[in-house]
N, C-alpha and C positions, 0 to 999 in steps of 0.2 A: 581552504588553502589552495587546493588544486585549481579552482576557478580563478583565483588571483594570479597564479603562475601562468595559466593559459592566457589570461588577458595581457600579462606582461610579455609573454612570448609573441602574441599576436601583434602587439604594438611594436616590438622589436623588429618583426618581419616587415611591418609597414615602414618603419624608419629605414631599414636596409634598402627597401624598394625605392625610397626617395633619396638615397645616397647619404644618409646620416649615419654617424658613428653611434652605436648603441651602448657602448660602455659595458658595465658589468650587469649580468642578470642572475637571478636567483636559481641555483641548480641544486638546492637542498629541499627535502632529503634526497638521497640517492635512490631514485626509483625510475620507472620507465618514462615518466613525464620529464624528469630532469635530464634524461638522455636526449630528449628533444631540445632542451635548452643548450646542452653542450654542442649539439649539431648546429644550432643557430650561431653560436660563438665561432665554431669552425668555419661556417659559411661566410661570416663576416671577414675572417682572416683571409680566406681565399679570394673574396671579392676585392679586398684591399690589395692583395698581391697582383691581381689582374689589372686593377686600376693603375697601380704604380708602374707596372710593366708597359701598359698601353701609353701612359704619359711619357715614359722613358723613350719608347719607340717613336712617338710623335716628335719629341724634342730632337732626337737624332736625325729624323727626316727633315727637320727645319734647319739643320746645319750645325748642331752642337759639335764642338771638337772633343777629343778624348778627355782633356782636363775638365771641361764643363760637365761631361757625362759622369765622370768619377765624383765630382762635387755633388751632382744631383743624386747619384746612388747613395753616397755617404750620408747625405742629409735626409733622404726620403725613406729608405728601407729600414731604418733603425726601429721603426714602430712595429715591424712584424717579424724581423729576423735579428739574431744577436751578433754583434761584432763591435769591436773597439778600434779596429784597424783594417784598412783595405790597401792592398798593394798590387801593382801590375808589373809583370816582368815580360820581356819579349825575347824571342830567340834571335840571336845575331850570328854573324860569320857562318852563314849557310847552316844554321841549326847546331853549331858546335858549342855555343855559349848561351847562357841566360843572363840578361842584363836588366836590373831594376830600372823601370821607366818612370813610375809615379807612385806616391804613397799618400794616404790620408790616415790620421790617427787622432784619437781623443787624448792620448798621453802627451805630455809637454815635450818629450825628447824622442826623436827618431834616430835610431842607430843604423838601421839598414836603409841607407839613403839611395836616391837616384844615382845611377852610374855603377852601383855595386854589381860585379860580374863574377860568374863562376862557370866552370865546365859542366856541360850537360851529361856527357858520357860517364856511366857508372854512378851517377847521382840518383837520389831517391825520386827526383822529378822525371827521370828518364822513363820509369815505368808508367807514370801518368800520361806521358806523351805517347808511349807505345800502346797502352790500353784505351786511352781516351776517357778514362774513368776518374772522377774526383777522388780525393783522399782526405780522410778525417784523422786528425791527431788530437785526442782529447786530454793528453798530458804531455806537454812539451818538455817538462823537466825529466820525466822518465825517458822520453824519446832521445834527449841529448845524452843521458847516461848510457843508453844503448848505442848511440852513434856520436861519440865525443868529437869526431872530426867534422861535424856539421857546423861550419862557421855561421851560416845564415840563421840556424836555429838558436845559436848562442846570442846573436845580435837581437833576435826577436824576443828572447827571454829577458834580455837586459832592458828592453822597453816595457816589460811588465806583462807580456802576452803569455798565456798558459795553455791555450788550445787553438787549433787552426783548422780551416777547411780550404783545400786547394783545388781549383777547377781549371781544366785545360781550356785555352782559347783556340778554337778550331774554325777555320774558314774553308768551306767546301772540301772537307776531309783533310785539309792541310793544317797541322798545328803551327801556331804563330807565337804562343806564349802561355802565360798563366795569370789568373787572378787569385789573390790570397785574401781570405777573410780570417781575422784573428780576434780572439777574445781574451780579456784579462782574467777570466774564470776557467777552471778546469771543467771537463765534461760538458762543454757548451753545445757541441754539435752532435746531431743524430742523422741517421740515414734519411729521415723525413725532410731534412733541410736541403738535401742534395738537389732535388728537382728544381726548386726555386732558385738556388744559387747558380745552377747550370744555365737557367734561363737568363739570369743577369749576365753571366759570362758570354752567352751568345750575343747579347746586345752590345757588349764591349767589343767582341770580335767584329761585329758589323762596323762600328765606328773606326776600328783599326784598319779594316779593309778600305773603308771610304777615304781615310787619311792617306793610305798607301797609294790608292788610285789617283788621288788629288796630287800627291807629290810627283807621281810619274807624269801626270798630265802637265803639271807646272814645268817639269824638266823638259818635256817635249815642246811646250810652248816657248821656253827660253831658247831652245835650239832653233825653232822656227824663226823667232825674232832675230837671233844672231845671224841666221842665214840671209834673211831679208835685208838686214842692215849691210852685210858684207857684199851681197849681190848688187844692191842698189848703189852702194858707194863705188864699186868697181865699174859699174855701167855708166855712171854719171860723166866721168872724164871723157871716154871715147865719143859718147853722144854729143857732149859739149863741143868737142873738136869738129865733128861733122857739121853741127849747126853753124859754127863759126866760119867754116869754109864755104857753106852755102850762103851765108850773109856776105862774105867777101866777093863771091862770084856775082851775086845780084848787084852789089854796089860797084864793083870794078868793071863789069862787062855790060853795064846798062847801055842799051842802044845797039849793042853788037850781038845780041841774042835773038833768036827767033821767038815767036810767041810760045811755041811748044817747049823750047828749051827753058824759057823763063818759068813756065808753069811747072815743069819737072823740078826745077831747083826750089821753087816756092813750096811744092809738095814735100820735098825733103826737109826744108826748113820748118814747115808746119808740123810735120810728124816728129821731128826732133824736139820741138817745143812741147808737144803732148807727152813724149816719153820722158823728158826732163821733169815735167810737172808730176807725172806718175812716180818717178824716182824720188822726188822731193817729198811727196806724200808718204811713200813707203819708208823713207828715212825718219820722217816725223812719227809715224805709227810705231816704228821700231824703237825710237827713243822713248816714246810714251809708255809702251808696254814693258820696257826694261827699267822704267823709273828714272830716265835721264833727260826728261824734258826740262830745259833750263830757261829761266826768265831773266831778262836784263831790264829791271824796272827803273823808271825815271819819272820825275814829276812832269805832268802834261797839263797844258791848258786845253780843256775839251773843245771850247769854241773854235780855237785855231786848228787843232788836230782834225776835227771832223769836217770843218769847212774845206781844208786842204784835200782831205780824202774825197769829198763830194765832187770836186773838180774832175778828178780822174774817173770816178764812177759815172759822171754825166756823159763823158766822152764814150765810155764803153757801152752804155745803154743806147746812145744815139746811133751806134753802128747798126742796131737792130730796130731802129725807129721807136724806141721806148723812151718815155719821159722819166727823168730822175729828179725828184723833188727832195729838198732837205729842210727840216725844221729843227733848229738848234735853239734851245731856250737860253735866254740871257742870264748872266751872272751864275753860271755853273762853277763851283769851286774847283781848284786844281785837284787832280787825282793821280795816284801813282800806279802806273802799269807799264808793261813792255810794249812800246809802240809798234815794233815789228810784228809781234805776235797778235796784237789786237788788229793791226792792218790785215794780217792773214785771216783772222776771223771774219772781218768785213768783206774781204775779197771773196771768201767762200760763200757767204750769205748773199752778197749782191750778184755774183756770177750765177748762182743757182736761181735767183729771182729772174735774171735776164734769160737764162736757159729755158725756164718753164713758162715764160710769159710770151704773149703774142704782140706783134707790132701794134702801136697805137695805144698801148696800156701804160700805166704809171707805176713806178717803184718809188717808195717813200722811205727816207731815213729820218727818224725822229730821235733826238737826244735831249734828255732833261734830267734834272736831279729830283729824286723822290725819296723823302725821309733821309736815310743815310746811304742811299745807293745812287749810282749813275745808271739811268735806264736808257738802253739803246734798242730801238725797234727798226726792223727792216721788213717792210710789208710790200707785197705785190698784188696785182689784180689777175694773177694767172689761173691755172686750172684747179688749184687746190689739191689736197691729198685725201684719199679715202681714210676715214677715221680708224679703221682696223689696221692700216699700214703705218700710222704715225709712230708707233713704237719701234719700227725698223730704222727710223731716220738716223739715229746716232750710233748705230752698230756698224763696225768696219765691214766694207764690201757689200753692204745691204743696199738694195734699190727698191723703189716702189714701182707700181704699175704705171705711174704717170710718165709720159714720154716728153723729151725736150721738143720744143716747137720748131727748132731750126736744125734738127739732126745733130746737135752737139753731143760730145762724148763725156763720160764721167767715170772716175775711178771707183766711186763708192766709198771713198775715204774722207772726203772733205768735212762732212758734218761730225764724224767721229773725232776728228782732230779739233774742230771748233769746240765741241763740248769739253774736251780735256784741257784745252787752253783756258777756257772760261773757268773751269774748276780749279786750275792751277792759280788763278787770280782770286780764289775764294769767292767766285761768283756763281750765278745760276743762269741756266738758259731754258726757255720753254717755247713751245710752238702752238699756234692756233691756226686751224685751217678748216675750210669748208669747200666741198666740191663746187666748182664753178664760181667761187667767190674769192679765191686767192689764199695766200698763206702769209702769216706774220711770225717772225722770230723775235722774242723779247729776251734781252740780256740784262742782268742786274750785276753791276760791279760795285763793291763797297767803296764809298768815298773816303772813309777813314781807314787808316792802316790797321788791319787785323793781323793776328799771328799767321804769317804766310809761309809757303814752302816753295822752293824752287824745283824740287824733284817730286814727281807724283808716280804712284804705282797703280 
């Protein structure tokens, strides 16, 4: 009999080592050998606890929010710890009140719901905050009889809960709230449960802190976006006025200015143009980040639209002695998009191709229909982009190590704007590049109307 139990225990340990659940094992009769069996069962439970906690920590690090974390706790830990209800409450009003934030329950009715609030001062929870120690109540009916003024206990009892364990949520010594585990049975909780429950509480506190930091970061980002929008808008008018006067001077005083005076006014005019371009990019980025990028879609004939665009692009490329070629497939069906925004996309891609290409090279615009998409390709024979730097291309204010061939300037915003405009059209953009062999941007826009959105976040 002992040999049979030893073989069973050996196999159980092998299964544990391989990550398998061992189920029940024979611990009878009650002798020293059975004590080993009970230790194996206890070891399995501890390994399960560690595995679940590791999984929870990994999920939090991959971006789970508090609601998702609570769902995972509620669904996962039931196999090793007892509860029928989990609730989270947070301190509000500088710690003066406790407010129910979220609840999970196996019972059909929840009486203590999100938004329920109570004063912390002189409450039973105040001691938990002060000591930082969890509290066990194994008979909620008796507890209410002793403290009939506890409205929250009365609500929990009406849901069918008869015992509870409350753990404080603490972040870097600062209490932020509580997590409540409740059971429909009396005498459910023991001091032995406290360590594991507190570890779960620590994980919940981590996600609460991450959420708080994210909210603060989002608020700061909104302030930054608003500031950029206001500053850019206020700067655009005076700079536009300066540029207009420079244009008037050049036109009205032609032939009456010295070469030096003409160059000075042209420098003013060129710098005003650069500043206006920067301001327009800042306004676009501000609109994009605040979710206010609007599209004015209309039905467009691609062959006409891109042929007209190519005429202007050809002239721009010729200034730098670069050849601009266009290949537009015949019989492309009409497509609905915002012509001004798609022109903005093309302007950015073509101007970048010109900027980073040498004289004597060729830039190619190819347009065709593929499956259910309109495919737009802008390819150059420029310097190419290091593979490790391609991921920077679509980030605001990012620049690669590749330098313009003619000393041109860049805001670092153009491709970020391009990507978001394409996304607003339910499209995709990708880039292919090899050092010394040039760069190609490929855009796919849906030919058939999908569920679209005019505002993106």
